[in-house]
BALOBA-1460 file (C-alpha; in Angstrom, 3 decimals):
// residues 391
<rec num="1" residu="x" x="-17.687" y="46.569" z="-85.164"/>
<rec num="2" residu="x" x="-20.239" y="48.250" z="-87.389"/>
<rec num="3" residu="x" x="-20.372" y="45.205" z="-89.640"/>
<rec num="4" residu="x" x="-21.039" y="42.974" z="-86.619"/>
<rec num="5" residu="x" x="-23.971" y="45.134" z="-85.605"/>
<rec num="6" residu="x" x="-25.371" y="45.236" z="-89.093"/>
<rec num="7" residu="x" x="-25.175" y="41.444" z="-89.447"/>
<rec num="8" residu="x" x="-26.816" y="40.483" z="-86.164"/>
<rec num="9" residu="x" x="-30.242" y="40.844" z="-87.770"/>
<rec num="10" residu="x" x="-29.505" y="39.697" z="-91.307"/>
<rec num="11" residu="x" x="-32.827" y="40.425" z="-92.908"/>
<rec num="12" residu="x" x="-33.909" y="43.473" z="-90.870"/>
<rec num="13" residu="x" x="-32.338" y="46.529" z="-92.415"/>
<rec num="14" residu="x" x="-34.865" y="48.932" z="-90.799"/>
<rec num="15" residu="x" x="-34.949" y="52.364" z="-92.343"/>
<rec num="16" residu="x" x="-32.238" y="51.452" z="-94.785"/>
<rec num="17" residu="x" x="-34.452" y="48.708" z="-96.200"/>
<rec num="18" residu="x" x="-37.093" y="51.357" z="-96.855"/>
<rec num="19" residu="x" x="-34.512" y="53.521" z="-98.556"/>
<rec num="20" residu="x" x="-33.267" y="50.624" z="-100.631"/>
<rec num="21" residu="x" x="-36.795" y="50.025" z="-101.873"/>
<rec num="22" residu="x" x="-36.652" y="53.517" z="-103.321"/>
<rec num="23" residu="x" x="-33.806" y="52.343" z="-105.533"/>
<rec num="24" residu="x" x="-36.243" y="51.005" z="-108.028"/>
<rec num="25" residu="x" x="-36.294" y="54.341" z="-109.765"/>
<rec num="26" residu="x" x="-38.915" y="53.441" z="-112.300"/>
<rec num="27" residu="x" x="-41.464" y="53.720" z="-109.473"/>
<rec num="28" residu="x" x="-42.504" y="57.265" z="-108.712"/>
<rec num="29" residu="x" x="-39.937" y="58.910" z="-110.988"/>
<rec num="30" residu="x" x="-41.902" y="61.273" z="-113.243"/>
<rec num="31" residu="x" x="-38.947" y="61.786" z="-115.551"/>
<rec num="32" residu="x" x="-38.949" y="58.114" z="-116.467"/>
<rec num="33" residu="x" x="-42.675" y="57.313" z="-116.577"/>
<rec num="34" residu="x" x="-42.947" y="58.311" z="-120.172"/>
<rec num="35" residu="x" x="-40.283" y="55.860" z="-121.340"/>
<rec num="36" residu="x" x="-42.756" y="53.146" z="-122.145"/>
<rec num="37" residu="x" x="-44.962" y="55.660" z="-123.928"/>
<rec num="38" residu="x" x="-42.329" y="57.301" z="-126.083"/>
<rec num="39" residu="x" x="-43.447" y="57.647" z="-129.641"/>
<rec num="40" residu="x" x="-41.927" y="55.569" z="-132.402"/>
<rec num="41" residu="x" x="-40.690" y="58.484" z="-134.463"/>
<rec num="42" residu="x" x="-40.307" y="57.913" z="-138.126"/>
<rec num="43" residu="x" x="-37.158" y="58.914" z="-139.996"/>
<rec num="44" residu="x" x="-39.133" y="61.703" z="-141.679"/>
<rec num="45" residu="x" x="-40.027" y="63.351" z="-138.343"/>
<rec num="46" residu="x" x="-37.902" y="66.556" z="-138.085"/>
<rec num="47" residu="x" x="-37.511" y="66.110" z="-134.319"/>
<rec num="48" residu="x" x="-36.404" y="62.535" z="-134.786"/>
<rec num="49" residu="x" x="-33.843" y="63.608" z="-137.364"/>
<rec num="50" residu="x" x="-32.538" y="66.266" z="-134.975"/>
<rec num="51" residu="x" x="-32.249" y="63.724" z="-132.165"/>
<rec num="52" residu="x" x="-30.363" y="61.175" z="-134.253"/>
<rec num="53" residu="x" x="-28.096" y="63.849" z="-135.701"/>
<rec num="54" residu="x" x="-27.301" y="65.282" z="-132.248"/>
<rec num="55" residu="x" x="-26.569" y="61.875" z="-130.747"/>
<rec num="56" residu="x" x="-24.178" y="61.151" z="-133.579"/>
<rec num="57" residu="x" x="-22.351" y="64.460" z="-133.932"/>
<rec num="58" residu="x" x="-22.374" y="65.841" z="-130.386"/>
<rec num="59" residu="x" x="-22.458" y="62.679" z="-128.273"/>
<rec num="60" residu="x" x="-20.273" y="60.413" z="-130.382"/>
<rec num="61" residu="x" x="-22.734" y="57.565" z="-130.829"/>
<rec num="62" residu="x" x="-22.678" y="55.436" z="-133.950"/>
<rec num="63" residu="x" x="-25.596" y="55.958" z="-136.400"/>
<rec num="64" residu="x" x="-27.071" y="52.609" z="-135.313"/>
<rec num="65" residu="x" x="-26.798" y="53.432" z="-131.607"/>
<rec num="66" residu="x" x="-28.184" y="56.914" z="-132.207"/>
<rec num="67" residu="x" x="-31.239" y="55.532" z="-133.969"/>
<rec num="68" residu="x" x="-31.813" y="53.067" z="-131.150"/>
<rec num="69" residu="x" x="-31.364" y="55.705" z="-128.432"/>
<rec num="70" residu="x" x="-33.683" y="58.150" z="-130.209"/>
<rec num="71" residu="x" x="-36.611" y="55.805" z="-129.549"/>
<rec num="72" residu="x" x="-36.399" y="56.639" z="-125.856"/>
<rec num="73" residu="x" x="-36.811" y="60.395" z="-126.222"/>
<rec num="74" residu="x" x="-37.060" y="63.199" z="-128.774"/>
<rec num="75" residu="x" x="-35.163" y="66.476" z="-128.805"/>
<rec num="76" residu="x" x="-37.152" y="69.503" z="-129.901"/>
<rec num="77" residu="x" x="-34.175" y="71.747" z="-129.193"/>
<rec num="78" residu="x" x="-30.536" y="71.092" z="-128.326"/>
<rec num="79" residu="x" x="-30.266" y="73.857" z="-125.717"/>
<rec num="80" residu="x" x="-30.567" y="71.653" z="-122.601"/>
<rec num="81" residu="x" x="-28.658" y="68.781" z="-124.190"/>
<rec num="82" residu="x" x="-25.739" y="71.152" z="-124.861"/>
<rec num="83" residu="x" x="-25.714" y="72.119" z="-121.186"/>
<rec num="84" residu="x" x="-25.631" y="68.447" z="-120.168"/>
<rec num="85" residu="x" x="-22.724" y="67.696" z="-122.516"/>
<rec num="86" residu="x" x="-20.821" y="70.745" z="-121.240"/>
<rec num="87" residu="x" x="-21.464" y="69.661" z="-117.653"/>
<rec num="88" residu="x" x="-20.077" y="66.183" z="-118.299"/>
<rec num="89" residu="x" x="-17.024" y="67.567" z="-120.110"/>
<rec num="90" residu="x" x="-16.327" y="69.914" z="-117.206"/>
<rec num="91" residu="x" x="-16.254" y="66.886" z="-114.906"/>
<rec num="92" residu="x" x="-13.717" y="64.849" z="-116.836"/>
<rec num="93" residu="x" x="-15.896" y="63.006" z="-119.362"/>
<rec num="94" residu="x" x="-14.151" y="62.735" z="-122.714"/>
<rec num="95" residu="x" x="-16.024" y="61.950" z="-125.939"/>
<rec num="96" residu="x" x="-15.759" y="58.184" z="-125.416"/>
<rec num="97" residu="x" x="-17.137" y="58.363" z="-121.873"/>
<rec num="98" residu="x" x="-19.907" y="60.744" z="-122.948"/>
<rec num="99" residu="x" x="-20.938" y="58.321" z="-125.677"/>
<rec num="100" residu="x" x="-20.911" y="55.468" z="-123.176"/>
<rec num="101" residu="x" x="-23.023" y="57.396" z="-120.661"/>
<rec num="102" residu="x" x="-25.609" y="58.539" z="-123.204"/>
<rec num="103" residu="x" x="-25.834" y="55.067" z="-124.707"/>
<rec num="104" residu="x" x="-26.599" y="53.675" z="-121.255"/>
<rec num="105" residu="x" x="-29.035" y="56.451" z="-120.307"/>
<rec num="106" residu="x" x="-30.149" y="58.442" z="-123.385"/>
<rec num="107" residu="x" x="-32.643" y="60.536" z="-121.433"/>
<rec num="108" residu="x" x="-29.778" y="62.003" z="-119.452"/>
<rec num="109" residu="x" x="-29.832" y="64.718" z="-122.120"/>
<rec num="110" residu="x" x="-33.231" y="65.841" z="-120.793"/>
<rec num="111" residu="x" x="-32.013" y="66.345" z="-117.233"/>
<rec num="112" residu="x" x="-31.381" y="69.849" z="-115.935"/>
<rec num="113" residu="x" x="-27.650" y="70.095" z="-115.106"/>
<rec num="114" residu="x" x="-27.963" y="72.562" z="-112.238"/>
<rec num="115" residu="x" x="-31.038" y="71.015" z="-110.683"/>
<rec num="116" residu="x" x="-30.607" y="67.273" z="-111.340"/>
<rec num="117" residu="x" x="-26.904" y="66.581" z="-111.969"/>
<rec num="118" residu="x" x="-24.798" y="69.147" z="-110.112"/>
<rec num="119" residu="x" x="-26.030" y="68.431" z="-106.538"/>
<rec num="120" residu="x" x="-25.231" y="64.721" z="-106.914"/>
<rec num="121" residu="x" x="-21.852" y="65.313" z="-108.491"/>
<rec num="122" residu="x" x="-20.929" y="67.918" z="-105.869"/>
<rec num="123" residu="x" x="-21.925" y="65.530" z="-103.101"/>
<rec num="124" residu="x" x="-19.712" y="62.762" z="-104.486"/>
<rec num="125" residu="x" x="-16.763" y="65.130" z="-104.902"/>
<rec num="126" residu="x" x="-17.145" y="66.317" z="-101.291"/>
<rec num="127" residu="x" x="-17.302" y="62.669" z="-100.266"/>
<rec num="128" residu="x" x="-13.858" y="62.157" z="-101.764"/>
<rec num="129" residu="x" x="-14.323" y="60.915" z="-105.319"/>
<rec num="130" residu="x" x="-12.124" y="62.535" z="-107.962"/>
<rec num="131" residu="x" x="-13.445" y="63.725" z="-111.327"/>
<rec num="132" residu="x" x="-11.491" y="60.975" z="-113.076"/>
<rec num="133" residu="x" x="-13.046" y="58.321" z="-110.840"/>
<rec num="134" residu="x" x="-16.544" y="59.705" z="-111.292"/>
<rec num="135" residu="x" x="-16.295" y="60.003" z="-115.059"/>
<rec num="136" residu="x" x="-15.110" y="56.410" z="-115.283"/>
<rec num="137" residu="x" x="-17.683" y="55.046" z="-112.826"/>
<rec num="138" residu="x" x="-20.712" y="57.049" z="-113.918"/>
<rec num="139" residu="x" x="-20.119" y="56.466" z="-117.619"/>
<rec num="140" residu="x" x="-20.565" y="52.767" z="-116.854"/>
<rec num="141" residu="x" x="-23.613" y="53.352" z="-114.647"/>
<rec num="142" residu="x" x="-25.275" y="56.599" z="-115.769"/>
<rec num="143" residu="x" x="-28.605" y="55.555" z="-114.204"/>
<rec num="144" residu="x" x="-26.991" y="56.721" z="-110.956"/>
<rec num="145" residu="x" x="-28.037" y="60.229" z="-111.952"/>
<rec num="146" residu="x" x="-31.690" y="59.163" z="-111.757"/>
<rec num="147" residu="x" x="-31.460" y="58.287" z="-108.040"/>
<rec num="148" residu="x" x="-32.543" y="60.636" z="-105.274"/>
<rec num="149" residu="x" x="-29.639" y="62.217" z="-103.424"/>
<rec num="150" residu="x" x="-31.355" y="62.280" z="-100.034"/>
<rec num="151" residu="x" x="-33.346" y="59.058" z="-100.245"/>
<rec num="152" residu="x" x="-30.920" y="56.824" z="-102.104"/>
<rec num="153" residu="x" x="-27.372" y="58.057" z="-102.745"/>
<rec num="154" residu="x" x="-26.433" y="59.400" z="-99.294"/>
<rec num="155" residu="x" x="-28.015" y="56.492" z="-97.335"/>
<rec num="156" residu="x" x="-26.393" y="53.958" z="-99.656"/>
<rec num="157" residu="x" x="-22.907" y="55.356" z="-99.130"/>
<rec num="158" residu="x" x="-23.492" y="55.428" z="-95.389"/>
<rec num="159" residu="x" x="-24.661" y="51.820" z="-95.545"/>
<rec num="160" residu="x" x="-21.478" y="50.779" z="-97.353"/>
<rec num="161" residu="x" x="-19.362" y="52.703" z="-94.882"/>
<rec num="162" residu="x" x="-20.891" y="50.633" z="-92.104"/>
<rec num="163" residu="x" x="-19.642" y="47.530" z="-93.900"/>
<rec num="164" residu="x" x="-16.123" y="48.575" z="-94.900"/>
<rec num="165" residu="x" x="-15.288" y="51.077" z="-92.168"/>
<rec num="166" residu="x" x="-14.179" y="54.294" z="-93.874"/>
<rec num="167" residu="x" x="-15.121" y="56.642" z="-96.691"/>
<rec num="168" residu="x" x="-11.824" y="55.786" z="-98.371"/>
<rec num="169" residu="x" x="-12.801" y="52.119" z="-98.405"/>
<rec num="170" residu="x" x="-16.241" y="52.970" z="-99.802"/>
<rec num="171" residu="x" x="-14.597" y="54.876" z="-102.647"/>
<rec num="172" residu="x" x="-12.140" y="52.035" z="-103.269"/>
<rec num="173" residu="x" x="-14.951" y="49.448" z="-103.349"/>
<rec num="174" residu="x" x="-17.116" y="51.456" z="-105.770"/>
<rec num="175" residu="x" x="-14.111" y="52.322" z="-107.914"/>
<rec num="176" residu="x" x="-13.297" y="48.617" z="-108.088"/>
<rec num="177" residu="x" x="-16.885" y="47.681" z="-108.939"/>
<rec num="178" residu="x" x="-19.434" y="50.298" z="-109.856"/>
<rec num="179" residu="x" x="-22.103" y="47.609" z="-109.519"/>
<rec num="180" residu="x" x="-22.287" y="48.695" z="-105.882"/>
<rec num="181" residu="x" x="-24.123" y="51.767" z="-107.133"/>
<rec num="182" residu="x" x="-26.929" y="49.594" z="-108.399"/>
<rec num="183" residu="x" x="-29.940" y="49.456" z="-106.091"/>
<rec num="184" residu="x" x="-30.587" y="45.817" z="-106.930"/>
<rec num="185" residu="x" x="-27.009" y="44.937" z="-106.054"/>
<rec num="186" residu="x" x="-27.149" y="46.602" z="-102.659"/>
<rec num="187" residu="x" x="-30.445" y="44.959" z="-101.877"/>
<rec num="188" residu="x" x="-28.797" y="41.547" z="-102.362"/>
<rec num="189" residu="x" x="-25.664" y="42.459" z="-100.456"/>
<rec num="190" residu="x" x="-27.113" y="42.322" z="-96.938"/>
<rec num="191" residu="x" x="-28.583" y="38.787" z="-96.922"/>
<rec num="192" residu="x" x="-25.473" y="37.357" z="-98.591"/>
<rec num="193" residu="x" x="-23.239" y="38.994" z="-95.999"/>
<rec num="194" residu="x" x="-25.436" y="37.500" z="-93.311"/>
<rec num="195" residu="x" x="-25.022" y="34.033" z="-94.843"/>
<rec num="196" residu="x" x="-21.241" y="34.338" z="-94.662"/>
<rec num="197" residu="x" x="-21.332" y="35.509" z="-91.054"/>
<rec num="198" residu="x" x="-23.731" y="32.737" z="-90.050"/>
<rec num="199" residu="x" x="-21.287" y="30.181" z="-91.461"/>
<rec num="200" residu="x" x="-18.368" y="31.506" z="-89.463"/>
<rec num="201" residu="x" x="-16.632" y="33.830" z="-91.934"/>
<rec num="202" residu="x" x="-14.836" y="36.587" z="-89.948"/>
<rec num="203" residu="x" x="-15.787" y="40.233" z="-90.356"/>
<rec num="204" residu="x" x="-12.342" y="40.998" z="-91.771"/>
<rec num="205" residu="x" x="-12.820" y="38.462" z="-94.584"/>
<rec num="206" residu="x" x="-16.273" y="39.794" z="-95.436"/>
<rec num="207" residu="x" x="-14.955" y="43.358" z="-95.603"/>
<rec num="208" residu="x" x="-12.066" y="42.187" z="-97.765"/>
<rec num="209" residu="x" x="-14.470" y="40.515" z="-100.183"/>
<rec num="210" residu="x" x="-16.558" y="43.683" z="-100.443"/>
<rec num="211" residu="x" x="-13.433" y="45.682" z="-101.215"/>
<rec num="212" residu="x" x="-11.836" y="43.220" z="-103.628"/>
<rec num="213" residu="x" x="-14.752" y="41.542" z="-105.370"/>
<rec num="214" residu="x" x="-18.183" y="42.882" z="-104.376"/>
<rec num="215" residu="x" x="-19.748" y="41.398" z="-107.523"/>
<rec num="216" residu="x" x="-19.530" y="37.946" z="-105.961"/>
<rec num="217" residu="x" x="-21.667" y="39.186" z="-103.066"/>
<rec num="218" residu="x" x="-24.307" y="41.115" z="-104.951"/>
<rec num="219" residu="x" x="-24.436" y="39.128" z="-108.176"/>
<rec num="220" residu="x" x="-26.211" y="36.057" z="-106.824"/>
<rec num="221" residu="x" x="-29.551" y="35.510" z="-105.117"/>
<rec num="222" residu="x" x="-29.418" y="34.511" z="-101.425"/>
<rec num="223" residu="x" x="-30.633" y="31.027" z="-102.380"/>
<rec num="224" residu="x" x="-27.818" y="30.502" z="-104.863"/>
<rec num="225" residu="x" x="-25.274" y="32.134" z="-102.559"/>
<rec num="226" residu="x" x="-26.227" y="29.808" z="-99.692"/>
<rec num="227" residu="x" x="-25.826" y="26.762" z="-101.953"/>
<rec num="228" residu="x" x="-22.297" y="27.843" z="-102.832"/>
<rec num="229" residu="x" x="-21.272" y="28.594" z="-99.241"/>
<rec num="230" residu="x" x="-22.533" y="25.185" z="-98.103"/>
<rec num="231" residu="x" x="-20.723" y="23.476" z="-101.013"/>
<rec num="232" residu="x" x="-17.424" y="25.230" z="-100.204"/>
<rec num="233" residu="x" x="-17.740" y="24.323" z="-96.546"/>
<rec num="234" residu="x" x="-18.443" y="20.730" z="-97.598"/>
<rec num="235" residu="x" x="-15.084" y="20.633" z="-99.379"/>
<rec num="236" residu="x" x="-13.356" y="21.037" z="-96.055"/>
<rec num="237" residu="x" x="-12.197" y="24.637" z="-96.443"/>
<rec num="238" residu="x" x="-12.227" y="26.406" z="-93.032"/>
<rec num="239" residu="x" x="-14.439" y="29.540" z="-93.076"/>
<rec num="240" residu="x" x="-11.838" y="31.435" z="-91.055"/>
<rec num="241" residu="x" x="-9.300" y="31.232" z="-93.883"/>
<rec num="242" residu="x" x="-9.043" y="33.740" z="-96.740"/>
<rec num="243" residu="x" x="-9.245" y="30.896" z="-99.240"/>
<rec num="244" residu="x" x="-12.862" y="30.278" z="-98.165"/>
<rec num="245" residu="x" x="-14.148" y="33.556" z="-99.597"/>
<rec num="246" residu="x" x="-11.921" y="33.057" z="-102.638"/>
<rec num="247" residu="x" x="-13.586" y="29.697" z="-103.204"/>
<rec num="248" residu="x" x="-17.040" y="31.256" z="-102.855"/>
<rec num="249" residu="x" x="-16.051" y="33.894" z="-105.371"/>
<rec num="250" residu="x" x="-14.829" y="31.225" z="-107.791"/>
<rec num="251" residu="x" x="-18.039" y="29.199" z="-107.606"/>
<rec num="252" residu="x" x="-20.820" y="31.736" z="-107.233"/>
<rec num="253" residu="x" x="-20.704" y="33.169" z="-110.729"/>
<rec num="254" residu="x" x="-20.688" y="29.840" z="-112.533"/>
<rec num="255" residu="x" x="-23.455" y="27.431" z="-113.357"/>
<rec num="256" residu="x" x="-23.372" y="23.794" z="-112.291"/>
<rec num="257" residu="x" x="-22.757" y="22.695" z="-115.891"/>
<rec num="258" residu="x" x="-19.796" y="25.071" z="-116.247"/>
<rec num="259" residu="x" x="-18.380" y="23.852" z="-112.959"/>
<rec num="260" residu="x" x="-18.719" y="20.204" z="-113.968"/>
<rec num="261" residu="x" x="-17.173" y="21.020" z="-117.341"/>
<rec num="262" residu="x" x="-13.990" y="22.309" z="-115.679"/>
<rec num="263" residu="x" x="-13.772" y="19.081" z="-113.674"/>
<rec num="264" residu="x" x="-13.945" y="17.107" z="-116.915"/>
<rec num="265" residu="x" x="-11.158" y="19.202" z="-118.456"/>
<rec num="266" residu="x" x="-8.818" y="18.424" z="-115.574"/>
<rec num="267" residu="x" x="-9.805" y="14.748" z="-115.598"/>
<rec num="268" residu="x" x="-8.920" y="14.560" z="-119.287"/>
<rec num="269" residu="x" x="-5.489" y="15.962" z="-118.416"/>
<rec num="270" residu="x" x="-4.748" y="13.239" z="-115.890"/>
<rec num="271" residu="x" x="-6.066" y="14.667" z="-112.609"/>
<rec num="272" residu="x" x="-8.200" y="12.486" z="-110.326"/>
<rec num="273" residu="x" x="-11.330" y="13.892" z="-108.697"/>
<rec num="274" residu="x" x="-9.541" y="14.032" z="-105.338"/>
<rec num="275" residu="x" x="-6.637" y="15.926" z="-106.922"/>
<rec num="276" residu="x" x="-9.040" y="18.457" z="-108.469"/>
<rec num="277" residu="x" x="-10.775" y="19.080" z="-105.139"/>
<rec num="278" residu="x" x="-7.416" y="19.294" z="-103.348"/>
<rec num="279" residu="x" x="-6.129" y="21.792" z="-105.926"/>
<rec num="280" residu="x" x="-9.297" y="23.861" z="-105.529"/>
<rec num="281" residu="x" x="-8.828" y="23.965" z="-101.754"/>
<rec num="282" residu="x" x="-5.297" y="25.282" z="-102.255"/>
<rec num="283" residu="x" x="-5.998" y="27.681" z="-105.112"/>
<rec num="284" residu="x" x="-9.690" y="28.167" z="-106.041"/>
<rec num="285" residu="x" x="-8.812" y="30.311" z="-109.036"/>
<rec num="286" residu="x" x="-7.616" y="27.206" z="-110.906"/>
<rec num="287" residu="x" x="-11.235" y="26.406" z="-111.791"/>
<rec num="288" residu="x" x="-11.925" y="29.902" z="-113.111"/>
<rec num="289" residu="x" x="-9.571" y="29.745" z="-116.082"/>
<rec num="290" residu="x" x="-10.660" y="28.976" z="-119.624"/>
<rec num="291" residu="x" x="-10.236" y="25.487" z="-121.019"/>
<rec num="292" residu="x" x="-7.706" y="26.855" z="-123.513"/>
<rec num="293" residu="x" x="-5.520" y="28.377" z="-120.798"/>
<rec num="294" residu="x" x="-5.677" y="25.215" z="-118.689"/>
<rec num="295" residu="x" x="-4.763" y="22.923" z="-121.586"/>
<rec num="296" residu="x" x="-1.914" y="25.134" z="-122.825"/>
<rec num="297" residu="x" x="-0.399" y="25.346" z="-119.355"/>
<rec num="298" residu="x" x="-0.675" y="21.630" z="-118.674"/>
<rec num="299" residu="x" x="0.751" y="20.790" z="-122.096"/>
<rec num="300" residu="x" x="3.844" y="22.877" z="-121.397"/>
<rec num="301" residu="x" x="4.420" y="21.508" z="-117.894"/>
<rec num="302" residu="x" x="3.865" y="17.885" z="-118.957"/>
<rec num="303" residu="x" x="5.297" y="17.709" z="-122.485"/>
<rec num="304" residu="x" x="8.051" y="20.312" z="-122.300"/>
<rec num="305" residu="x" x="9.159" y="20.168" z="-118.667"/>
<rec num="306" residu="x" x="8.245" y="16.531" z="-118.176"/>
<rec num="307" residu="x" x="6.276" y="17.027" z="-114.970"/>
<rec num="308" residu="x" x="3.578" y="14.615" z="-113.872"/>
<rec num="309" residu="x" x="-0.060" y="15.847" z="-113.837"/>
<rec num="310" residu="x" x="-0.225" y="15.035" z="-110.124"/>
<rec num="311" residu="x" x="2.766" y="17.326" z="-109.496"/>
<rec num="312" residu="x" x="0.998" y="20.265" z="-111.153"/>
<rec num="313" residu="x" x="-2.167" y="19.475" z="-109.171"/>
<rec num="314" residu="x" x="-0.143" y="19.950" z="-105.970"/>
<rec num="315" residu="x" x="0.965" y="23.383" z="-107.239"/>
<rec num="316" residu="x" x="-2.197" y="24.674" z="-108.987"/>
<rec num="317" residu="x" x="-1.036" y="28.300" z="-108.833"/>
<rec num="318" residu="x" x="1.252" y="27.437" z="-111.759"/>
<rec num="319" residu="x" x="-1.751" y="27.586" z="-114.091"/>
<rec num="320" residu="x" x="-2.424" y="31.260" z="-113.367"/>
<rec num="321" residu="x" x="0.827" y="32.443" z="-114.913"/>
<rec num="322" residu="x" x="1.270" y="33.584" z="-118.504"/>
<rec num="323" residu="x" x="3.368" y="31.135" z="-120.496"/>
<rec num="324" residu="x" x="4.804" y="33.823" z="-122.761"/>
<rec num="325" residu="x" x="5.482" y="36.502" z="-120.154"/>
<rec num="326" residu="x" x="6.574" y="34.424" z="-117.184"/>
<rec num="327" residu="x" x="6.793" y="30.643" z="-117.431"/>
<rec num="328" residu="x" x="8.749" y="30.136" z="-120.666"/>
<rec num="329" residu="x" x="11.311" y="32.933" z="-120.060"/>
<rec num="330" residu="x" x="11.986" y="31.779" z="-116.501"/>
<rec num="331" residu="x" x="12.175" y="28.082" z="-117.354"/>
<rec num="332" residu="x" x="14.509" y="28.910" z="-120.238"/>
<rec num="333" residu="x" x="16.878" y="30.671" z="-117.847"/>
<rec num="334" residu="x" x="16.746" y="27.727" z="-115.454"/>
<rec num="335" residu="x" x="17.536" y="25.352" z="-118.349"/>
<rec num="336" residu="x" x="20.677" y="27.329" z="-119.156"/>
<rec num="337" residu="x" x="21.795" y="27.453" z="-115.533"/>
<rec num="338" residu="x" x="21.101" y="23.741" z="-115.103"/>
<rec num="339" residu="x" x="23.090" y="22.835" z="-118.222"/>
<rec num="340" residu="x" x="26.021" y="24.915" z="-116.931"/>
<rec num="341" residu="x" x="25.864" y="23.270" z="-113.507"/>
<rec num="342" residu="x" x="25.102" y="26.570" z="-111.805"/>
<rec num="343" residu="x" x="21.942" y="25.334" z="-110.085"/>
<rec num="344" residu="x" x="21.139" y="21.963" z="-108.569"/>
<rec num="345" residu="x" x="18.977" y="19.476" z="-110.430"/>
<rec num="346" residu="x" x="16.669" y="19.061" z="-107.444"/>
<rec num="347" residu="x" x="16.030" y="22.794" z="-107.082"/>
<rec num="348" residu="x" x="12.326" y="23.623" z="-106.809"/>
<rec num="349" residu="x" x="11.342" y="25.247" z="-110.071"/>
<rec num="350" residu="x" x="7.924" y="26.044" z="-108.656"/>
<rec num="351" residu="x" x="9.617" y="28.471" z="-106.265"/>
<rec num="352" residu="x" x="11.431" y="30.167" z="-109.140"/>
<rec num="353" residu="x" x="8.132" y="30.561" z="-111.008"/>
<rec num="354" residu="x" x="6.303" y="31.914" z="-107.970"/>
<rec num="355" residu="x" x="8.701" y="34.612" z="-106.721"/>
<rec num="356" residu="x" x="8.491" y="38.248" z="-107.798"/>
<rec num="357" residu="x" x="10.116" y="39.558" z="-110.958"/>
<rec num="358" residu="x" x="12.686" y="41.512" z="-108.976"/>
<rec num="359" residu="x" x="13.606" y="38.512" z="-106.856"/>
<rec num="360" residu="x" x="13.890" y="36.217" z="-109.873"/>
<rec num="361" residu="x" x="16.270" y="38.605" z="-111.656"/>
<rec num="362" residu="x" x="18.431" y="38.892" z="-108.542"/>
<rec num="363" residu="x" x="18.626" y="35.134" z="-107.919"/>
<rec num="364" residu="x" x="18.836" y="33.737" z="-111.425"/>
<rec num="365" residu="x" x="19.856" y="36.415" z="-113.941"/>
<rec num="366" residu="x" x="22.045" y="39.229" z="-112.644"/>
<rec num="367" residu="x" x="23.776" y="36.847" z="-110.236"/>
<rec num="368" residu="x" x="25.133" y="34.809" z="-113.170"/>
<rec num="369" residu="x" x="25.797" y="37.552" z="-115.731"/>
<rec num="370" residu="x" x="29.549" y="36.897" z="-115.714"/>
<rec num="371" residu="x" x="29.456" y="33.096" z="-115.573"/>
<rec num="372" residu="x" x="26.563" y="32.702" z="-118.015"/>
<rec num="373" residu="x" x="25.930" y="35.986" z="-119.860"/>
<rec num="374" residu="x" x="23.501" y="34.251" z="-122.204"/>
<rec num="375" residu="x" x="20.860" y="34.079" z="-119.454"/>
<rec num="376" residu="x" x="20.093" y="37.754" z="-119.975"/>
<rec num="377" residu="x" x="19.485" y="37.223" z="-123.700"/>
<rec num="378" residu="x" x="17.383" y="34.173" z="-122.969"/>
<rec num="379" residu="x" x="15.283" y="35.971" z="-120.419"/>
<rec num="380" residu="x" x="14.564" y="38.845" z="-122.742"/>
<rec num="381" residu="x" x="13.172" y="36.371" z="-125.199"/>
<rec num="382" residu="x" x="15.955" y="36.653" z="-127.768"/>
<rec num="383" residu="x" x="17.019" y="32.991" z="-127.852"/>
<rec num="384" residu="x" x="14.587" y="31.294" z="-125.483"/>
<rec num="385" residu="x" x="13.296" y="28.783" z="-128.031"/>
<rec num="386" residu="x" x="16.726" y="27.116" z="-128.096"/>
<rec num="387" residu="x" x="16.517" y="26.246" z="-124.457"/>
<rec num="388" residu="x" x="12.941" y="24.987" z="-124.085"/>
<rec num="389" residu="x" x="13.450" y="21.269" z="-123.729"/>
<rec num="390" residu="x" x="12.231" y="18.510" z="-121.508"/>
<rec num="391" residu="x" x="13.865" y="18.367" z="-118.117"/>
């Protein structure tokens, strides 16, 4: 219900819009104003040497990264920096995560732990984040510590809660993609959500997309996002279906040239344009895979199993599976069972490839352990190469 209310006026975010404008922390943030005026310290400067040495020994940065980071600030003493490092360690940051955080925001070492860091961390912990989640998330986006708690952090989390319903969902969404902590990302989120709603995408699907893949919503400009939504709708995919948002996700992060390149790959493998579009409508992810993965999969299905390209195009999900971990072991088992007359020749192999690991073992391995004990060895990869032959 909250999402419906928020989306009725897609580009009027009222007080939240004002708060989101404050996200651009370079404006009016005294602690960052001096960044562009930081002195280019020379290697002979004692303070510069101290800074580089501290970044390397205490923060875990490489000498090259330390030298680069030292251009943003200069330590005259390590007293405050030690307190910052201790604070991070006490909240679950190991040496690798500390190095990652300082590399992303070197001037974090100048912040006062009790005054600048602790209130924000305490707020997030009360909200429901664990130390392990925060150390992982904030090491990737340490600029979060530069945002105002009252003007930015708290309103932003409340804004997200209005979209996904609960604090637990907010935590899950941010844990899945810390990009939601970025002010620029949130500023793009609202108009793109409005575009989906205006084109008939249900609230439940929008919320699901925020939870599962928020980057697709906040990674593109509204202009680009609208182009993609219109293109997906033009392919005949109903907006009410889950596959619609999956198709938007597949297209929005790729340029037109990349998209056209994937079409050419499939054409070279025997698919017609109509078959490519039909496969995309069934399983949009098929156009997100690398050319190498597509070609290897098609080569196995066509040359080894003897399937027609058009058959694979009708079952595009086959291309998402790992050949080594799933396809070859399972097909090898089926080859053995077929040669022993234990399964019918017209059995749908696509079903056997698509079912869960547990179900496959029950139906095709443990069931035939007495009649064909070799299937277990084949499945474990011990003798599978003997049984990979054209059907």
